[in-house]
Structures are given as C-alpha cells and as structure tokens.
C-alpha positions, 0 to 999 in steps of 0.5 A: 546441553539439550536445554541450551540448544532449545533455548538458543534455537528459540532465541534465534527464531525470535530474533529472525522473526522480530527483525522482519516483523515490521516489513512483513506486517505491512506486506499483507495490507499492501497485497490486499491493497493491490487486490483492491486496486485491481477490483476497483479497476484503477488501471483504467485511469492510472498506471503502475510500472507501465501497466494501465493508463499511462496518462496518470502514472502512480509510480512515485505517489508513495513518496509524494503524498502522505497516507492521509492525503491519499485517503482524502484524494481517494474519497473526495478528490475535488476537495484536494484538486478542484479540477480532478476528474477522478471519481470519489470512492467515498463508499469504499469500505474502510479496510479496503481504503486502508489497504489501498493506501498501504499499497499506494505507499509502496509505490516509490521510484527507486534509484 
C-alpha cells in the first residue's frame, strides 16, 4: 500500500512538472532578456506597456517578427530597415542576445 502511494505521488509530481516544463523553461530566458533590455537602456528609445519612449513601442513585436528577424534587427538594424536610427548591438554576447529575443517574443498584444 505504501509503495503504491509513493509511486502515485511520484507520478503525479512528474505529470505536474512535465505539464508546465515548456512554459517554465522559456521563462528564465525571458526574465534574463528583460534584464538585458534594462541594462542596455532600450527604454530610452522603446516602450513596453507604456513604460519608456512612446515613439517606438515594442508591445506587439513578438507576433510581428520572428526570432531570427529580431536577432538580425538588433545586431544590424540597417540591413533590415535602411533608414533605421537604431544603434547596432553587434557586440552583445550571444547569450544576452538570445535572452533579449526570448523576452521580445513574449511581447504579444492580448485580446
């Protein structure tokens, strides 16, 4: 009886952890990306949820651009949009770039 209880508990925990794994796995990257966004002072030129410079909101960028397009725009903006005024962040460490893109991909208008 006790063995069944232990096995059942372990299975229940595994199912609960497994069900949220994909969402939770991307959460730390997005959180790190939000820190990169702040550290790079992106809000000087961009806004998110009304915070920052309202001229260039990023509120729906996650649904408008692919991760690869975001990476390209961040590292070489003029190659994507010739008249872009954005500075190229070509020296941003790969891990920071990936995290920033993960954060930007979460920016999707709801409703």
